[in-house]
C-alpha positions in Angstrom: -55.4 10.1 -154.9 -58.0 12.4 -153.3 -60.7 9.6 -153.4 -58.2 7.2 -151.6 -57.6 9.9 -149.0 -61.3 10.4 -148.4 -61.8 6.6 -147.9 -58.8 6.4 -145.5 -60.2 9.3 -143.4 -63.7 7.8 -143.3 -62.3 4.4 -142.3 -60.2 6.1 -139.5 -63.3 7.8 -138.2 -65.3 4.5 -138.2 -62.5 2.8 -136.5 -62.2 5.5 -133.8 -66.0 5.3 -133.2 -65.9 1.5 -133.1 -62.9 1.5 -130.6 -64.8 4.2 -128.5 -68.0 2.2 -128.4 -66.1 -1.0 -127.3 -64.3 0.9 -124.5 -67.6 2.3 -123.2 -69.3 -1.1 -123.3 -66.3 -2.7 -121.6 -66.0 0.0 -119.0 -69.7 -0.1 -118.2 -69.4 -3.5 -116.6 -66.1 -3.2 -114.9 -67.9 -2.1 -111.8 -65.0 -0.1 -110.5 -67.3 2.8 -109.9 -71.0 3.3 -109.5 -72.7 3.5 -112.9 -74.9 6.6 -113.6 -78.2 5.8 -115.2 -79.9 8.9 -116.5 -83.6 8.6 -117.1 -85.6 11.0 -119.2 -89.4 11.1 -119.1 -91.4 11.6 -122.3 -95.0 12.0 -123.0 -95.4 8.9 -125.2 -98.9 9.5 -126.4 -99.3 13.2 -126.1 -102.2 12.8 -123.6 -103.0 15.3 -120.9 -103.0 12.4 -118.4 -99.4 11.4 -119.3 -98.3 15.1 -119.2 -99.9 15.4 -115.7 -98.2 12.3 -114.5 -94.8 13.4 -115.7 -95.1 16.4 -113.5 -95.4 14.2 -110.4 -92.2 12.2 -111.0 -89.2 12.5 -108.9 -86.0 10.6 -108.6 -87.4 8.7 -105.6 -89.8 6.9 -108.0 -86.8 5.2 -109.4 -84.9 4.4 -106.2 -86.3 0.9 -106.1 -84.2 0.1 -109.2 -81.1 1.2 -107.3 -82.1 -0.9 -104.3 -82.6 -3.9 -106.5 -79.2 -3.6 -108.1 -77.5 -3.1 -104.7 -79.3 -6.1 -103.2 -78.5 -8.3 -106.3 -74.8 -7.2 -106.3 -74.6 -8.2 -102.7 -76.0 -11.7 -103.5 -73.1 -12.2 -105.8 -70.4 -11.0 -103.4 -69.9 -7.5 -105.0 -69.4 -4.4 -103.0 -71.4 -1.2 -103.2 -69.5 0.1 -106.3 -71.1 -2.7 -108.4 -74.3 -0.8 -108.6 -75.9 2.2 -110.1 -77.1 5.8 -109.5 -80.4 6.7 -111.1 -80.5 10.3 -112.2 -83.8 11.9 -113.3 -83.3 14.3 -116.2 -85.7 16.9 -117.5 -88.7 15.7 -119.6 -88.0 15.6 -123.3 -90.6 16.7 -125.8 -89.4 14.7 -128.7 -89.7 11.0 -129.0 -86.9 8.6 -130.0 -87.2 6.7 -133.3 -89.4 3.6 -133.0 -87.7 0.2 -133.8 -88.8 -1.5 -137.0 -91.7 -3.9 -136.4 -90.7 -6.6 -138.8 -87.5 -5.3 -140.2 -84.6 -7.3 -141.4 -80.9 -7.0 -140.3 -80.2 -3.9 -142.2 -83.4 -2.2 -140.9 -82.4 -3.0 -137.4 -78.9 -1.8 -137.9 -80.2 1.5 -139.4 -82.6 2.0 -136.6 -79.7 1.4 -134.1 -77.7 4.2 -135.7 -80.6 6.5 -135.7 -81.3 5.8 -132.1 -77.8 6.3 -131.0 -77.6 9.6 -133.0 -80.9 10.8 -131.4 -79.7 9.9 -127.9 -76.5 11.9 -128.6 -78.7 15.0 -129.3 -81.2 14.5 -126.5 -80.5 14.4 -122.7 -77.4 15.7 -121.0 -75.1 13.8 -118.7 -73.0 15.0 -115.9 -69.5 13.6 -115.2 -67.0 11.5 -117.0 -67.0 7.8 -117.9 -69.7 5.4 -119.1 -73.3 6.5 -118.5 -76.6 4.9 -119.5 -79.5 6.8 -121.1 -83.0 5.5 -120.6 -85.8 7.2 -122.4 -89.1 6.5 -120.7 -92.2 6.9 -122.9 -95.3 7.2 -120.7 -98.8 6.3 -121.9 -102.2 6.8 -120.5 -103.6 3.4 -119.4 -107.1 4.6 -120.1 -106.2 4.9 -123.8 -103.6 2.2 -124.1 -104.1 -1.2 -122.4 -101.2 -3.0 -124.1 -97.8 -1.4 -124.7 -95.4 -2.1 -127.6 -92.1 -3.9 -126.7 -89.4 -1.8 -125.2 -86.0 -1.9 -126.6 -82.4 -1.2 -125.5 -78.9 -1.1 -127.1 -75.7 -2.2 -125.6 -73.9 -0.2 -128.3 -74.5 3.3 -127.0 -75.8 2.2 -123.6 -79.3 3.5 -124.5 -82.8 2.3 -123.9 -86.3 3.1 -125.2 -88.8 2.0 -122.6 -92.6 2.1 -122.9 -94.4 2.3 -119.5 -97.7 3.4 -118.1 -98.5 6.8 -116.7 -100.0 5.5 -113.5 -98.9 5.6 -109.9 -100.5 2.3 -109.3 -98.3 0.7 -112.0 -95.0 2.5 -110.9 -93.6 -0.6 -109.2 -94.2 -2.8 -112.4 -92.8 0.0 -114.5 -89.6 -0.3 -112.6 -89.3 -4.0 -113.5 -89.5 -3.1 -117.2 -87.0 -0.3 -116.8 -84.5 -2.6 -114.8 -85.0 -5.2 -117.4 -84.1 -2.9 -120.4 -81.3 -1.3 -118.4 -79.6 -4.7 -118.0 -80.0 -5.1 -121.8 -77.7 -2.1 -122.2 -75.1 -4.0 -120.2 -75.2 -7.1 -122.4 -77.9 -9.2 -120.6 -80.0 -11.4 -122.8 -83.7 -12.2 -122.8 -84.6 -15.5 -121.1 -88.1 -16.2 -122.1 -89.7 -17.9 -125.1 -90.7 -15.2 -127.6 -93.6 -17.5 -128.8 -95.4 -17.6 -125.4 -93.5 -15.4 -123.1 -92.8 -18.3 -120.8 -89.5 -18.3 -118.8 -87.0 -20.7 -120.4 -85.5 -23.3 -118.0 -83.0 -23.1 -116.4 -81.6 -19.6 -117.2 -85.1 -18.0 -117.0 -85.9 -19.4 -113.6 -84.8 -17.4 -110.5 -84.3 -20.6 -108.5 -83.7 -23.4 -111.0 -82.7 -25.8 -108.1 -86.0 -25.1 -106.2 -87.7 -28.3 -104.9 -90.4 -28.5 -105.9 -89.4 -26.6 -109.1 -92.9 -25.0 -109.5 -94.2 -22.7 -108.7 -91.3 -20.3 -108.6 -91.4 -17.7 -105.8 -89.4 -15.1 -107.8 -89.0 -13.9 -111.4 -85.6 -13.8 -113.1 -85.3 -10.3 -114.3 -84.5 -11.2 -117.9 -87.5 -13.6 -118.0 -89.8 -11.1 -116.4 -92.3 -13.5 -114.8 -92.1 -16.2 -112.3 -93.5 -19.5 -113.7 -96.4 -21.0 -111.8 -96.7 -24.1 -114.1 -95.0 -25.1 -117.3 -97.5 -23.1 -119.2 -98.5 -20.3 -116.9 -96.5 -17.3 -115.5 -97.6 -14.2 -113.7 -96.4 -10.6 -113.7 -94.6 -9.8 -110.4 -95.9 -6.9 -108.4 -92.6 -5.3 -107.9 -88.8 -5.7 -107.9 -89.2 -7.3 -104.5 -90.1 -10.4 -106.3 -87.4 -10.4 -108.8 -83.9 -11.8 -108.8 -80.9 -11.7 -111.2 -80.1 -15.3 -112.2 -76.6 -16.7 -112.6 -76.4 -16.5 -116.3 -77.6 -12.8 -116.4 -74.9 -12.2 -113.6 -72.3 -13.6 -115.9 -73.4 -11.5 -118.8 -73.0 -8.2 -116.8 -69.6 -9.4 -115.5 -70.8 -10.4 -112.0 -69.0 -13.7 -111.8 -71.3 -15.7 -109.6 -70.0 -17.3 -106.4 -72.6 -19.0 -104.4 -75.7 -16.9 -103.9 
């Protein structure tokens, strides 16, 4: 009898957590109110250069992400509420758990639970309602030329983003942050994992463009504008990035005619 009671209580807790997660995910893309996005800088490699760069950061460094979301919302006929407010939190000394490199389904599920628990304990939020947490791990580009893939979870509205500790790369950092942020809202990748080429048509910002190539803009979830069928370039800033129609659908921006 006692064992059955324990199982019932555990199942009730799991059901409550699942229901709460579902409500948070659903409410995050209702766009009735501006969605807070809390960013927390972290010294990703423990270097003096990254630490010095963290001290220079201000919320203004992330305002281009706000402007990008507002402009894209307008393209899809959404008002100002269908956007975000970036808030800069205090730097965090600990690092979130890294995702498994070649893990199976169970490994990924376990990491997801660890990541959400870690996020619960690190970084405060202000105000009610759904809020996104983005943990930005900064690396000295003199020591690290190539970053590991960033990750984000729709469950928990949390992202783990690897970026460079360099003012010269701040605009491209914002593209990566915006990409991972949209993952937390349910947007999916739109590039071929084998070669990083955007997948036609959803990975093209302007799939109806004539001539089709080269594309002038990158689709945010593809990351790069294709120049040819085998070549794509990294955009300089969010000024050369758009949210495509499929991504708009995934974040509950039902497209009209951009």
